[in-house]
N, C-alpha and C positions, 0 to 999 in steps of 0.2 A: 403388264400392269402390276402384277404381284411384286416383281423386282423393284419397280419404282416405289411402291408403297413401303417395302421393307427398307429401302435406302433412306426414306425420309423420317422413319421412326426416331432415330437419334436426334434429327433436327428438331422434331416436335418435342424433344426432351423427355420421352418416355423412359423411365428408369434412371434418368440422370438428375444431378443436382438435388439429391435427396436431403442434403444438409446445407442450410444457409445460415450464415452468421453475419449480422451487420456490425460494422466497426467504423473507425474514423476515416478509413480510406474507401469505404464502399461496402460491398457484400461479398463474403467468401462463399463459394459454392463447391461442395465436395460430393463425390459419388458414394463415398464410404467414409466412416470415421477415420481421422488421421491417426496413424500408428507411430510415425516418426516426427516428433515435435521438438523444436528448439525454442527456448524461452530466454528473453533478454532482460527480464525484470523479476525481482524476488516474489512479488505478489502472484505472478503467473506460476512460478515454481511451487509456491505454497499451495495454490489452488490445485494443481495437478497432483501433488503428493497427497493432499486431503481427499482427492478422488481415487487414490490408489493407482495412479498412473505415473510412470517414470519417464521423463523426457529423455531423448537421445543426447541432448546437449543443453547446457544452461550457463548463463553468465554468473560464474561464482568466484572469479578471480579478483585480484587486488590491483590490476593495472590501472593507470590513470588516477591514482590516489583513492580508489574505492576501498572501503573497509573490508570488502569481501562478504561472504555469505553470513547472515545472522546465525549465531550459535544454535538457536533452536531448530534450524533447518539442516545443520551440518550432518548430523547422524542420519537423518532421514534421506539425505541426498547422496549418500555414499554410493559410488559406482557410476554417478552421472558424469559424463564427459564435460569438462570445463571448456568453454569456447571463448575464454577471455573474461573481461569484466563488463559490468553494465556500461561503464564509461568508454571502454575500448574493446568491444567484441571483435574477435578475429574472423574475418571473412573466410580465410583458408580453413580454420578450424570448423566453422559452420558447414562449409562445403564438404568437409571430410566425413561428417556424420550423416550425410544424405537426407536432410529433412524433407518432409512433405509439406510442412507448414512452419513458419517462423512467427512467433508472437513477440511483437516489439512494443515499446512505449512510444505513444504518438508524440510526446513532448521531447523526451530524451533522445530518441533515435530518428527524429524527423529528417535530419540531413543524410542519414545512412540508409534510409529506406529504399531509395532507387537502386543502390548496390545490392541490398538484401533481396530485392525482387528478382534479380538475375539468378539467384540461387534457388528460391522457392517462393510460393505465394506468401505474402506477409499480411498478418492481421495486426492492426495497431489499435491499442486501447489507451485511454488516459489512466495510467496507474499512478505515477509520481504526483500528478496534479489532479487526480480524480477524487471524488467525494466517496463517502461510505456507500451510498446508493450505486454509484458508478462501479465500484469494486464488487458489490454484491451481484449486479447484473452480469459482470464479467465471469463470475463463478458459473452462472447458468450458460453463458455463451461458450466458455471453454469446455464445460461438460458436454454440451451438444456437439462441439467440434470433435471430441475424442470418443463419442459414443457412450458417454456417462451422464446423460441428461437426468435420468431418474435419480442417480446418486447426488447430482448437483442440487436438485430440488430438495432432497432430503437434508443435505448440508444446510441449505438456507432455512428450512423449517426448523431444524435443531438450533440454528443460530438465532432465529427469531424468538424461540422459547427462552434462550439465555438472555436476550435483550430485554424481554419483558420481566424476567427475574431481576435483572440489574436495575431496570427503571423503577422498580418498586422501592429501591433504596434512595432514590433521588429526593432531595429536599426542594419542593416547588418554590419556596421562598428564598432560596440561595441566590446571591448576587451573581452577575456575569463573571466568567473566568477568562483567563488568557492561557493559551498553550503555545510552547515554542521549543524548538530544538536548539541546544547550545553546544557548539563545538569549541575548540580552543580559540578560534578566530571569529566566530560569528554567533549571532542570536537571531534565529529565523522564526518569525511568528507563523503559526498555522491557523488560518482564519476559519470562519464558520463553514466555508465551502471546501476545506481540505478534508482528507480522509478522517483524521482523528478529531478535528473540530466539528465536523458534521455528525460523527458518531456520538460525541458528547451531547450535542444538541438533541439528537434522537433520544438520548437517555434522560433528557430533562434539565441539562445544565447549559445555559445560554453562553455563547462565546462573544466576548467583547469586541474581537477583531473581525473586520470585514475585509474582503479583497481590496487590494490597491493596484491601480493601473492594470486591471484584469488579471492580477496575480493572486492565487489563493495562498501562497506562501511568500514572505518577503522579510528582508533583514530590518532590524530595529536597533537603535542605540540605547544605552542606559537612560539617556535623557528622554528619548522617545517613549520608553517604557514607563518612566515616572510620569510623563505627561498623560498617558492613558490611565495609569494608576489602577490596575485591576485589583479586585478584592480577593481573588484567588489566582495564584500563578502556578501553572503546571509546566515543569521543565523536563525535557528529555535529554539525557546525557549518556555517554558511553563510559563504562567502568575503567577502560584503559586510557582515557583522555582526561585532561584538566580543562574543563569547559570555562569559557570566558566569564560565566556568572560567578565563578569562585572569586575572581578579582573584583567583580562588581560588588560583591557582598562586603568588601572592605571599604567601599566608597560611602560617604555619609548619605548620598542620594538614595542608596538602597533602603535605608531605614525609613525613608519617607513613603515607601510603598505600603498601601493599605494591606496587601497580602502578607507582608512581613509583620506588620503590627498585629494582624489577626491570627498569625501562626498558620497561614494557609498557603505556604509555598511547598508544593509537592515535587518530588523528583522520581522519575521512572527511567528504565533502561530503554534508550531509543532503538536498540536492535530489535526489541520485541514490539515496541509501540508504533514506530513510524517507518520502519524499513521493510517489514514483511507484508503487511496490509492484506493478508489473505485469511481464509477461515481458521487456519491453525493459530495465527497470530491473534486473531480476534478473541479466541478462547482465553489466551493469557491476559489480554487487556481487560476483558469483562471480569475475570476473577480478581485482578488487582484493583480494579475500580471499586469493587464491593469491599474488599479487605482493607483498602487504604482509608476509607471514610470520605473520599473525595466527593462522591455523589451526594452523600448526606450533609456535606459542608461541615464536617468535623475538622478539628485541628490536625495538621499533618503530624504523624508520629512514626516511630520505629524506622524501618528501612525506607519508608516512603517520604520522610521528612527531608527537606533540602539540607545537604551537607555543606554548611558554611565553613570557610577556612578557619 
Protein backbone atom coordinates (compact mmCIF):
# COMPACT_ATOMS: atom_id res chain seq x y z
CA UNK A 1 0.00 0.00 0.00
CA UNK A 2 2.85 2.37 0.81
CA UNK A 3 4.40 1.86 -2.63
CA UNK A 4 1.09 2.65 -4.32
CA UNK A 5 0.66 5.81 -2.26
CA UNK A 6 4.14 7.01 -3.10
CA UNK A 7 3.59 6.39 -6.77
CA UNK A 8 0.46 8.52 -6.91
CA UNK A 9 1.93 11.51 -5.10
CA UNK A 10 3.29 13.06 -8.32
CA UNK A 11 -0.06 12.41 -9.98
CA UNK A 12 -1.76 14.33 -7.22
CA UNK A 13 0.58 17.18 -8.10
CA UNK A 14 2.33 17.45 -4.75
CA UNK A 15 5.37 19.63 -5.21
CA UNK A 16 4.66 20.13 -8.91
CA UNK A 17 3.41 23.09 -10.95
CA UNK A 18 4.43 25.62 -8.33
CA UNK A 19 4.52 28.39 -10.95
CA UNK A 20 1.57 29.05 -13.25
CA UNK A 21 1.36 31.81 -15.85
CA UNK A 22 -1.76 32.46 -17.91
CA UNK A 23 -1.18 33.60 -21.47
CA UNK A 24 -2.82 33.69 -24.91
CA UNK A 25 -2.31 29.95 -25.48
CA UNK A 26 -3.42 28.72 -22.08
CA UNK A 27 -1.44 28.30 -18.85
CA UNK A 28 2.26 27.57 -18.47
CA UNK A 29 3.12 25.34 -15.49
CA UNK A 30 6.68 25.19 -14.18
CA UNK A 31 8.18 23.19 -11.33
CA UNK A 32 10.84 25.85 -10.79
CA UNK A 33 11.66 29.32 -12.15
CA UNK A 34 12.85 29.26 -15.76
CA UNK A 35 16.59 29.86 -16.06
CA UNK A 36 17.01 29.62 -19.83
CA UNK A 37 14.57 31.96 -21.57
CA UNK A 38 14.41 33.08 -25.21
CA UNK A 39 12.46 36.24 -26.06
CA UNK A 40 11.15 37.17 -29.50
CA UNK A 41 9.96 40.73 -28.83
CA UNK A 42 11.69 43.81 -27.42
CA UNK A 43 9.20 44.39 -24.61
CA UNK A 44 10.04 40.97 -23.17
CA UNK A 45 13.76 41.71 -23.36
CA UNK A 46 13.20 45.13 -21.77
CA UNK A 47 11.25 43.48 -18.94
CA UNK A 48 13.83 40.77 -18.24
CA UNK A 49 16.69 43.28 -18.20
CA UNK A 50 14.70 45.55 -15.86
CA UNK A 51 14.35 42.53 -13.56
CA UNK A 52 18.10 41.87 -13.69
CA UNK A 53 17.71 38.71 -15.78
CA UNK A 54 19.67 38.00 -18.95
CA UNK A 55 17.92 35.76 -21.49
CA UNK A 56 19.93 33.06 -23.25
CA UNK A 57 18.65 34.34 -26.58
CA UNK A 58 16.75 37.30 -27.98
CA UNK A 59 15.47 38.52 -31.34
CA UNK A 60 17.88 41.41 -31.84
CA UNK A 61 18.76 41.12 -35.55
CA UNK A 62 17.77 43.03 -38.68
CA UNK A 63 16.58 40.18 -40.86
CA UNK A 64 13.30 40.68 -42.72
CA UNK A 65 13.59 44.45 -42.72
CA UNK A 66 13.52 44.87 -38.93
CA UNK A 67 15.40 47.90 -37.60
CA UNK A 68 17.03 45.77 -34.94
CA UNK A 69 17.41 46.38 -31.25
CA UNK A 70 16.40 49.86 -30.00
CA UNK A 71 19.55 51.79 -29.02
CA UNK A 72 18.55 52.09 -25.35
CA UNK A 73 18.65 48.29 -25.07
CA UNK A 74 21.88 47.63 -26.99
CA UNK A 75 24.37 48.25 -24.19
CA UNK A 76 22.18 46.45 -21.67
CA UNK A 77 21.86 43.40 -23.92
CA UNK A 78 25.57 42.89 -24.64
CA UNK A 79 26.41 39.21 -24.54
CA UNK A 80 22.86 38.05 -25.29
CA UNK A 81 22.85 35.57 -28.17
CA UNK A 82 20.92 36.83 -31.18
CA UNK A 83 18.50 34.25 -32.55
CA UNK A 84 17.55 36.32 -35.61
CA UNK A 85 15.06 39.15 -35.80
CA UNK A 86 11.51 39.58 -34.55
CA UNK A 87 10.30 39.20 -38.12
CA UNK A 88 12.49 36.17 -38.89
CA UNK A 89 13.65 34.30 -35.78
CA UNK A 90 15.91 31.33 -36.54
CA UNK A 91 14.62 28.00 -35.26
CA UNK A 92 18.14 26.56 -35.47
CA UNK A 93 19.56 29.40 -33.39
CA UNK A 94 16.81 29.04 -30.81
CA UNK A 95 17.39 25.30 -30.57
CA UNK A 96 21.13 25.84 -30.09
CA UNK A 97 20.68 27.88 -26.86
CA UNK A 98 18.53 25.13 -25.28
CA UNK A 99 15.68 27.27 -23.89
CA UNK A 100 13.35 26.12 -21.14
CA UNK A 101 10.73 28.67 -22.20
CA UNK A 102 10.21 30.80 -25.33
CA UNK A 103 8.27 34.05 -24.98
CA UNK A 104 6.61 35.00 -28.26
CA UNK A 105 4.28 37.71 -29.54
CA UNK A 106 0.77 36.27 -29.97
CA UNK A 107 0.16 38.47 -33.02
CA UNK A 108 3.54 38.57 -34.76
CA UNK A 109 4.55 34.93 -34.24
CA UNK A 110 1.17 33.20 -34.41
CA UNK A 111 2.10 31.20 -37.53
CA UNK A 112 5.49 30.19 -36.06
CA UNK A 113 4.23 29.04 -32.67
CA UNK A 114 3.61 25.37 -33.63
CA UNK A 115 7.25 25.05 -34.72
CA UNK A 116 8.51 26.86 -31.62
CA UNK A 117 6.53 24.47 -29.41
CA UNK A 118 8.59 21.59 -30.75
CA UNK A 119 11.66 23.22 -29.20
CA UNK A 120 10.32 24.36 -25.81
CA UNK A 121 7.11 25.48 -24.09
CA UNK A 122 5.89 28.75 -25.61
CA UNK A 123 4.31 31.62 -23.70
CA UNK A 124 2.48 34.04 -26.02
CA UNK A 125 1.56 37.58 -24.97
CA UNK A 126 0.00 40.47 -26.89
CA UNK A 127 2.98 42.83 -27.04
CA UNK A 128 2.92 44.58 -30.43
CA UNK A 129 -0.89 44.87 -30.23
CA UNK A 130 -1.15 45.11 -26.45
CA UNK A 131 -2.33 48.02 -24.31
CA UNK A 132 -0.36 49.63 -21.51
CA UNK A 133 -2.27 47.54 -18.98
CA UNK A 134 -1.53 44.38 -20.99
CA UNK A 135 2.19 45.13 -20.98
CA UNK A 136 2.15 45.94 -17.26
CA UNK A 137 0.51 42.60 -16.49
CA UNK A 138 3.20 40.90 -18.56
CA UNK A 139 5.88 42.38 -16.29
CA UNK A 140 4.27 40.53 -13.40
CA UNK A 141 3.79 37.33 -15.41
CA UNK A 142 7.37 37.28 -16.67
CA UNK A 143 8.67 38.07 -13.18
CA UNK A 144 6.76 35.10 -11.79
CA UNK A 145 8.08 32.89 -14.59
CA UNK A 146 11.73 33.63 -13.80
CA UNK A 147 11.44 33.72 -10.01
CA UNK A 148 11.46 37.51 -9.76
CA UNK A 149 7.85 38.23 -8.81
CA UNK A 150 8.77 40.46 -5.86
CA UNK A 151 11.07 42.52 -8.08
CA UNK A 152 8.34 42.73 -10.73
CA UNK A 153 5.84 44.05 -8.20
CA UNK A 154 8.39 46.64 -7.09
CA UNK A 155 8.95 47.70 -10.70
CA UNK A 156 5.22 48.23 -11.15
CA UNK A 157 4.93 50.12 -7.87
CA UNK A 158 7.78 52.43 -8.89
CA UNK A 159 6.19 52.85 -12.31
CA UNK A 160 2.84 53.76 -10.77
CA UNK A 161 4.51 56.51 -8.73
CA UNK A 162 6.03 57.92 -11.92
CA UNK A 163 2.64 57.74 -13.63
CA UNK A 164 1.02 59.72 -10.83
CA UNK A 165 3.79 62.31 -11.03
CA UNK A 166 3.32 62.67 -14.79
CA UNK A 167 -0.47 62.81 -14.53
CA UNK A 168 -0.18 65.87 -12.31
CA UNK A 169 1.17 67.76 -15.35
CA UNK A 170 -1.84 66.92 -17.56
CA UNK A 171 -4.26 69.66 -18.56
CA UNK A 172 -7.77 68.22 -18.01
CA UNK A 173 -9.23 70.71 -20.50
CA UNK A 174 -6.86 69.76 -23.33
CA UNK A 175 -8.56 68.57 -26.55
CA UNK A 176 -8.08 64.98 -27.81
CA UNK A 177 -4.81 64.15 -29.52
CA UNK A 178 -3.68 61.65 -32.13
CA UNK A 179 -0.54 59.49 -32.05
CA UNK A 180 1.10 57.82 -35.03
CA UNK A 181 4.30 56.17 -36.22
CA UNK A 182 5.66 57.64 -39.44
CA UNK A 183 8.10 55.61 -41.54
CA UNK A 184 9.36 56.57 -45.02
CA UNK A 185 6.35 54.82 -46.56
CA UNK A 186 3.56 54.82 -44.00
CA UNK A 187 1.67 56.71 -41.33
CA UNK A 188 0.26 54.29 -38.74
CA UNK A 189 -2.20 55.59 -36.18
CA UNK A 190 -1.96 54.18 -32.64
CA UNK A 191 -5.45 54.17 -31.18
CA UNK A 192 -6.60 54.51 -27.59
CA UNK A 193 -6.17 50.73 -27.17
CA UNK A 194 -2.54 50.63 -28.32
CA UNK A 195 0.33 50.70 -25.84
CA UNK A 196 1.19 54.38 -26.22
CA UNK A 197 -2.40 55.52 -26.86
CA UNK A 198 -3.71 53.85 -23.72
CA UNK A 199 -0.77 55.15 -21.69
CA UNK A 200 -1.55 58.74 -22.70
CA UNK A 201 -5.20 58.24 -21.80
CA UNK A 202 -4.10 56.86 -18.44
CA UNK A 203 -2.23 60.13 -17.96
CA UNK A 204 -5.24 62.29 -18.78
CA UNK A 205 -4.90 62.99 -22.53
CA UNK A 206 -7.77 61.60 -24.59
CA UNK A 207 -6.97 59.86 -27.86
CA UNK A 208 -9.04 60.85 -30.89
CA UNK A 209 -8.47 57.51 -32.68
CA UNK A 210 -10.39 54.34 -31.89
CA UNK A 211 -9.62 50.86 -33.22
CA UNK A 212 -10.73 50.07 -36.78
CA UNK A 213 -11.70 46.58 -37.92
CA UNK A 214 -10.48 45.24 -34.57
CA UNK A 215 -7.03 46.72 -35.23
CA UNK A 216 -5.51 48.91 -32.53
CA UNK A 217 -3.03 50.30 -35.09
CA UNK A 218 -3.81 51.08 -38.72
CA UNK A 219 -2.51 53.14 -41.63
CA UNK A 220 -3.96 56.52 -42.55
CA UNK A 221 -3.47 58.85 -45.52
CA UNK A 222 -2.89 62.60 -45.32
CA UNK A 223 -6.48 63.11 -46.45
CA UNK A 224 -7.68 60.76 -43.71
CA UNK A 225 -5.63 62.65 -41.14
CA UNK A 226 -7.06 66.00 -42.27
CA UNK A 227 -10.58 64.56 -42.07
CA UNK A 228 -10.04 63.63 -38.41
CA UNK A 229 -8.24 66.96 -37.81
CA UNK A 230 -6.63 66.39 -34.38
CA UNK A 231 -5.92 69.42 -32.20
CA UNK A 232 -2.64 67.81 -31.14
CA UNK A 233 -0.59 65.43 -33.26
CA UNK A 234 2.16 63.22 -31.81
CA UNK A 235 4.46 61.68 -34.42
CA UNK A 236 7.01 58.94 -33.73
CA UNK A 237 9.91 58.85 -36.17
CA UNK A 238 13.40 57.36 -36.45
CA UNK A 239 16.45 59.67 -36.57
CA UNK A 240 18.01 57.71 -39.46
CA UNK A 241 14.89 57.78 -41.66
CA UNK A 242 13.01 60.42 -43.63
CA UNK A 243 9.41 59.87 -42.57
CA UNK A 244 6.50 60.39 -44.94
CA UNK A 245 5.23 63.30 -42.82
CA UNK A 246 8.19 65.40 -44.03
CA UNK A 247 6.73 65.40 -47.53
CA UNK A 248 3.20 65.79 -46.19
CA UNK A 249 4.33 69.00 -44.48
CA UNK A 250 4.94 70.51 -47.95
CA UNK A 251 1.33 69.80 -48.97
CA UNK A 252 -1.20 72.64 -48.49
CA UNK A 253 -3.50 70.15 -46.77
CA UNK A 254 -1.01 69.94 -43.88
CA UNK A 255 -1.60 73.58 -42.95
CA UNK A 256 -5.33 72.85 -42.54
CA UNK A 257 -4.61 70.65 -39.54
CA UNK A 258 -5.68 72.27 -36.27
CA UNK A 259 -2.58 70.78 -34.61
CA UNK A 260 -0.39 72.68 -37.08
CA UNK A 261 -2.29 75.94 -36.55
CA UNK A 262 -2.05 75.51 -32.75
CA UNK A 263 1.66 74.64 -32.81
CA UNK A 264 0.90 71.26 -31.26
CA UNK A 265 2.75 68.85 -33.54
CA UNK A 266 5.18 66.89 -31.38
CA UNK A 267 7.90 64.52 -32.60
CA UNK A 268 9.51 61.74 -30.56
CA UNK A 269 11.96 58.92 -31.23
CA UNK A 270 9.96 55.80 -32.05
CA UNK A 271 12.81 53.54 -30.90
CA UNK A 272 12.11 54.68 -27.35
CA UNK A 273 8.37 55.27 -27.54
CA UNK A 274 6.80 52.47 -29.56
CA UNK A 275 9.31 49.65 -30.03
CA UNK A 276 10.46 48.78 -26.50
CA UNK A 277 7.20 49.02 -24.51
CA UNK A 278 8.74 47.73 -21.28
CA UNK A 279 9.53 49.26 -17.86
CA UNK A 280 12.83 50.75 -19.07
CA UNK A 281 11.21 52.39 -22.09
CA UNK A 282 8.33 53.70 -19.97
CA UNK A 283 10.79 55.69 -17.84
CA UNK A 284 12.09 57.48 -20.96
CA UNK A 285 8.56 58.14 -22.15
CA UNK A 286 7.31 59.61 -18.88
CA UNK A 287 10.33 61.92 -18.58
CA UNK A 288 9.87 63.23 -22.14
CA UNK A 289 6.13 63.62 -21.67
CA UNK A 290 6.76 65.96 -18.76
CA UNK A 291 9.65 67.87 -20.35
CA UNK A 292 7.96 68.33 -23.74
CA UNK A 293 4.86 70.06 -22.36
CA UNK A 294 2.62 67.62 -24.25
CA UNK A 295 0.63 66.60 -21.17
CA UNK A 296 0.05 70.25 -20.25
CA UNK A 297 -1.02 71.06 -23.84
CA UNK A 298 1.76 73.59 -24.28
CA UNK A 299 3.12 74.46 -27.75
CA UNK A 300 5.69 72.01 -29.07
CA UNK A 301 9.19 73.41 -28.78
CA UNK A 302 12.87 72.55 -28.83
CA UNK A 303 13.80 69.00 -29.76
CA UNK A 304 10.17 67.90 -29.36
CA UNK A 305 8.76 70.19 -32.09
CA UNK A 306 8.04 68.59 -35.46
CA UNK A 307 10.93 69.03 -37.87
CA UNK A 308 9.23 70.32 -41.01
CA UNK A 309 11.31 70.27 -44.24
